[in-house]
C-alpha positions in Angstrom: 4.0 114.6 71.4 0.6 113.9 69.4 -1.3 111.1 69.4 -0.8 109.4 66.4 2.8 109.7 66.6 2.5 107.9 69.9 0.4 105.1 68.1 2.8 104.7 65.4 5.5 104.2 68.3 3.5 101.4 69.9 2.6 100.0 66.5 6.4 99.2 65.9 7.8 98.4 69.6 4.6 96.9 70.6 5.5 93.4 68.5 8.8 93.5 70.2 8.4 93.9 73.5 5.4 90.6 73.3 8.3 88.3 71.9 10.2 89.1 74.8 8.5 90.5 78.2 6.3 87.7 79.9 4.4 90.6 81.9 3.3 92.2 78.9 2.2 89.1 77.2 0.0 87.8 79.9 -1.4 91.1 80.2 -2.2 91.2 76.6 -3.8 88.1 77.1 -6.0 88.9 80.1 -7.7 91.8 78.4 -8.1 89.7 75.0 -9.5 86.8 77.2 -12.9 87.8 77.6 -13.3 88.8 73.2 -10.6 85.7 72.4 -11.1 81.5 72.9 -7.8 80.2 74.4 -5.0 78.6 72.3 -6.2 74.9 74.0 -10.4 76.3 72.9 -9.4 77.4 69.6 -7.1 74.2 68.8 -10.2 71.7 70.3 -12.4 74.1 68.2 -10.1 73.7 65.2 -9.8 69.8 65.2 -14.0 69.0 66.1 -14.2 71.3 62.6 -11.5 69.0 60.7 -13.0 66.0 62.5 -16.2 67.2 61.7 -15.0 68.3 57.6 -12.9 64.6 57.3 -16.0 62.9 58.4 -17.9 64.5 56.1 -15.3 64.5 52.9 -14.7 60.5 53.8 -19.1 60.3 54.0 -19.1 62.1 50.5 -16.3 60.3 49.0 -18.1 57.0 50.2 -21.1 58.0 48.6 -19.7 59.3 46.0 -18.2 56.0 45.3 -20.7 54.0 45.8 -23.2 56.3 43.6 -19.8 55.8 41.0 -20.0 52.1 41.8 -24.0 51.7 41.1 -23.1 54.1 38.0 -20.7 52.0 36.4 -22.5 48.7 37.4 -26.1 50.2 35.8 -23.6 51.0 33.0 -22.3 47.5 32.8 -25.8 46.4 32.7 -26.8 49.0 30.5 -24.1 47.5 27.7 -24.6 44.2 28.4 -28.0 44.9 27.8 -27.6 47.0 24.8 -25.4 44.5 23.2 -28.1 41.6 24.4 -30.9 44.1 22.2 -27.8 44.0 19.1 -27.0 40.1 19.1 -31.6 39.9 19.3 -31.5 42.4 16.7 -29.4 40.3 14.5 -30.9 37.2 15.4 -34.6 38.7 13.9 -32.9 39.4 11.1 -31.3 36.1 10.9 -34.4 34.5 11.8 -36.4 36.6 9.2 -33.9 36.2 7.1 -34.5 32.3 7.4 -38.3 32.4 7.2 -38.1 34.4 3.5 -35.5 31.6 2.6 -37.3 28.5 4.1 -41.0 30.6 2.6 -39.4 30.7 -1.0 -38.6 26.9 -0.4 -41.4 26.2 0.7 -42.9 27.7 -2.7 -40.3 25.9 -4.9 -41.6 22.5 -2.7 -44.9 22.7 -3.8 -44.2 24.0 -7.0 -42.0 20.7 -7.3 -44.9 18.5 -5.4 -47.5 19.6 -8.0 -44.6 18.5 -10.3 -44.0 15.3 -9.3 -48.1 14.4 -8.9 -48.4 15.5 -12.3 -45.6 12.9 -13.1 -46.6 10.4 -11.0 -49.7 10.0 -12.4 -48.1 10.0 -15.8 -46.0 7.1 -14.1 -49.0 5.0 -12.9 -50.8 5.6 -16.4 -47.2 4.2 -17.9 -46.8 2.0 -15.3 -50.3 0.4 -16.5 -49.5 0.3 -19.8 -46.3 -1.7 -19.4 -48.2 -4.2 -17.0 -50.2 -4.8 -19.8 -47.1 -5.5 -21.6 -45.7 -7.5 -19.4 -48.1 -9.6 -18.9 -48.4 -10.2 -22.2 -45.2 -10.6 -22.6 -45.1 -13.3 -19.4 -47.1 -14.9 -21.8 -44.8 -14.9 -24.5 -42.1 -16.1 -22.4 -44.2 -19.0 -21.2 -44.6 -20.1 -24.9 -41.0 -19.7 -25.2 -40.0 -21.8 -22.3 -42.1 -24.2 -23.4 -39.9 -24.5 -26.9 -37.0 -24.6 -25.0 -37.8 -27.2 -22.5 -38.0 -29.1 -25.3 -35.3 -27.9 -27.1 -33.3 -28.8 -24.4 -34.2 -32.2 -24.4 -33.3 -32.6 -28.0 -30.1 -30.5 -27.1 -29.4 -33.1 -24.4 -30.1 -36.4 -26.2 -27.6 -34.8 -28.9 -24.8 -34.5 -26.2 -25.4 -37.4 -25.1 -24.9 -38.8 -28.4 -22.2 -36.7 -28.9 -20.2 -37.3 -25.8 -20.3 -41.5 -26.7 -18.8 -40.3 -30.2 -16.1 -38.3 -28.6 -15.5 -41.2 -26.0 -15.1 -43.3 -29.4 -13.2 -40.6 -31.0 -10.5 -39.9 -28.2 -10.2 -44.3 -28.1 -9.4 -44.0 -31.9 -6.9 -40.8 -31.2 -5.2 -42.7 -28.9 -4.8 -45.7 -31.0 -3.3 -43.3 -34.1 -1.2 -41.2 -31.8 0.1 -44.8 -30.0 1.1 -46.4 -33.6 2.3 -42.7 -34.6 4.6 -42.8 -31.8 5.7 -46.5 -32.3 6.4 -45.3 -36.1 8.5 -42.6 -34.9 10.3 -44.3 -32.5 11.3 -47.1 -35.1 12.0 -44.4 -37.1 14.7 -42.6 -35.1 16.2 -46.2 -34.8 16.6 -46.8 -38.5 17.8 -43.3 -38.8 20.5 -44.2 -36.0 21.0 -47.3 -37.4 21.7 -46.3 -40.7 23.5 -43.1 -39.7 25.7 -45.7 -37.7 26.0 -47.8 -40.7 26.8 -44.3 -43.0 29.8 -43.5 -40.3 31.3 -46.8 -40.2 31.5 -47.4 -43.9 32.3 -43.0 -44.7 29.0 -42.5 -46.0 28.4 -39.8 -43.5 30.5 -38.4 -40.7 31.0 -39.4 -37.0 30.4 -35.6 -36.1 27.0 -35.6 -38.0 26.0 -38.8 -36.5 26.9 -37.6 -33.2 24.9 -34.3 -34.0 21.6 -36.4 -34.6 22.2 -38.3 -32.1 22.2 -35.2 -29.7 19.1 -33.6 -31.3 17.2 -36.9 -30.7 18.5 -36.9 -27.0 17.0 -33.5 -26.8 13.5 -34.4 -27.7 13.3 -36.9 -25.9 14.6 -36.3 -22.5 13.7 -32.9 -22.6 17.4 -31.8 -22.0 20.1 -29.6 -23.7 22.9 -31.6 -24.5 26.9 -29.6 -23.8 29.4 -30.3 -26.1 32.8 -29.9 -23.5 36.5 -29.7 -24.9 39.2 -30.1 -22.6 43.0 -30.3 -23.3 45.2 -33.4 -21.5 48.6 -31.8 -21.4 50.2 -34.6 -19.3 49.1 -37.0 -22.0 47.3 -39.5 -19.4 44.4 -40.8 -21.4 46.5 -40.8 -25.3 49.7 -40.3 -24.1 50.6 -37.4 -25.5 49.2 -34.2 -24.5 45.8 -34.2 -26.6 42.3 -32.4 -26.7 39.0 -34.6 -25.6 35.6 -34.0 -25.9 32.7 -35.1 -23.3 28.7 -34.6 -24.0 27.2 -33.5 -20.5 23.7 -33.7 -19.4 23.1 -30.8 -16.6 20.2 -30.2 -14.8 19.5 -28.7 -11.5 23.0 -28.8 -10.5 23.7 -32.2 -11.4 25.1 -33.7 -14.4 25.1 -37.0 -16.2 28.6 -37.4 -18.8 27.4 -39.1 -22.2 29.4 -41.1 -24.9 27.7 -41.0 -28.2 29.6 -43.0 -31.3 28.4 -44.7 -34.3 29.8 -47.9 -33.1 32.3 -48.3 -29.7 34.5 -50.8 -29.3 36.1 -52.3 -26.2 39.1 -49.6 -26.6 36.5 -46.5 -27.2 34.7 -47.8 -23.7 38.2 -47.9 -21.9 38.8 -44.4 -23.3 35.9 -43.2 -21.9 36.3 -44.0 -18.8 39.5 -42.4 -18.4 38.2 -39.3 -20.3 35.6 -38.7 -17.2 38.2 -39.5 -15.2 40.3 -37.0 -15.9 37.1 -34.4 -16.3 35.8 -35.6 -12.7 39.8 -35.0 -11.4 40.1 -31.9 -13.2 37.2 -29.9 -12.0 36.5 -32.0 -8.6 32.4 -33.1 -9.5 31.5 -36.4 -9.7 28.4 -37.1 -12.1 25.6 -39.0 -11.5 26.0 -41.1 -14.7 27.9 -42.6 -17.4 26.0 -43.4 -20.2 27.3 -44.5 -23.6 24.8 -44.4 -27.1 25.5 -46.5 -29.9 23.9 -49.0 -32.1 26.9 -50.9 -32.7 28.8 -52.0 -29.2 31.5 -54.6 -29.1 30.7 -57.6 -27.0 33.9 -56.6 -25.0 33.1 -53.3 -24.8 29.7 -53.9 -23.5 31.4 -56.6 -20.8 33.7 -53.5 -19.8 31.0 -51.3 -19.4 28.7 -53.6 -16.6 32.0 -53.7 -14.7 32.7 -50.0 -15.3 28.8 -49.1 -13.9 28.6 -47.6 -17.5 25.1 -47.5 -19.1 24.6 -48.9 -22.7 21.7 -47.7 -24.8 21.4 -48.6 -29.0 19.0 -45.7 -29.4 17.9 -42.9 -27.7 14.4 -44.2 -27.4 15.6 -47.2 -25.2 16.5 -44.4 -22.4 14.5 -44.7 -19.1 13.3 -41.5 -18.4 14.0 -41.9 -14.6 17.1 -42.0 -16.0 16.9 -38.3 -16.9 14.9 -37.4 -13.6 17.6 -35.6 -11.1 
C-alpha cells in the first residue's frame, strides 16, 4: 500500500476515531501539548485579550464621547459667538445709521438755530420798536383814562338824576295803572248792570249776558268756566224730566259750581240749590264752594243764599282772589 493511500485513509478515518476513541484523544493532546496551549490556557488568553480589547474600546468610546461633547460644546460656543457677532454687527450697523441720522439732525438743528438766531434778532428789533409804540400808547391811554374819569363822573351825576326821574315816573305810572284799573272795574260793573237790565227788559238775551260775565270771570280769576249740561230723567228739579245747565270752575282736581244770571229771585236760588244737589249726588263729588253772580238779587233770595252757604256777588270784580285759590 502506498504512502499516499495510507495518508488518505488516515485523513478520512482519523477524525471519526478521535471523536469516539478516548485513548486516541489523550494521545493526540499529549503529542500537541508541546506545540499548542491547552483549552483553559487558550480561553484565559482569549478572555484577557477580549477584556483588553473591551477596556481599550471603552476607553476609546469614552474619549470619543468626551471629544464629541467638547466638539459640540465648542460648536455651541462658536454658534453663540457667531450669533453675538451677528448681533454686534447689526448693532454697529444700527448705531452707524443712528449716528448718520443724528448727524443730519444736528446739521438741520444747527441750520434752524441760525435761522432762529436771525429771527430773534429781528424780533428784538421789532420788540424795541413796539415798546416805544407801547410807551406812546400808554401815554395816550393815561390821557384817555383821565377823560373817561371826567366822563364817568358826568355819567354818574346824570344817572343819579335819571334814577330820581325814573322813581318819580314809576310813582306816576303806578297811580295811572291804579286809576285805569278802577276805570276798568267800573266799566265792567256798568257793562254787567246794563247787560242785566238789557236781559231783564228783553234788550239782550240771558245767554249773551252769561257769556259776557263768563269772559270777565276768566279775565279776573285766570280760570276757565266750563258749561255742563245734565238731564234730569226723574224730574227731581222741575217736577218733570228736563235738561239742566251748570257752570263749573275747576282747578287742581277741585271744582266750584257757579250760577250766572242777570237777576235772581228766591225761586231761582232754590232751583240752583236743587241743581247742585242733583249734580253732586249723580257724580258723587262735592263742590268746594257755591257761587252766584248777579247784579240783581232779590232780598229773599239773598236770605236763602246766606242760610244755604251760597256766596253771592253782584259783580265779578267783587269776588275775593282767595275764593279761587285751591
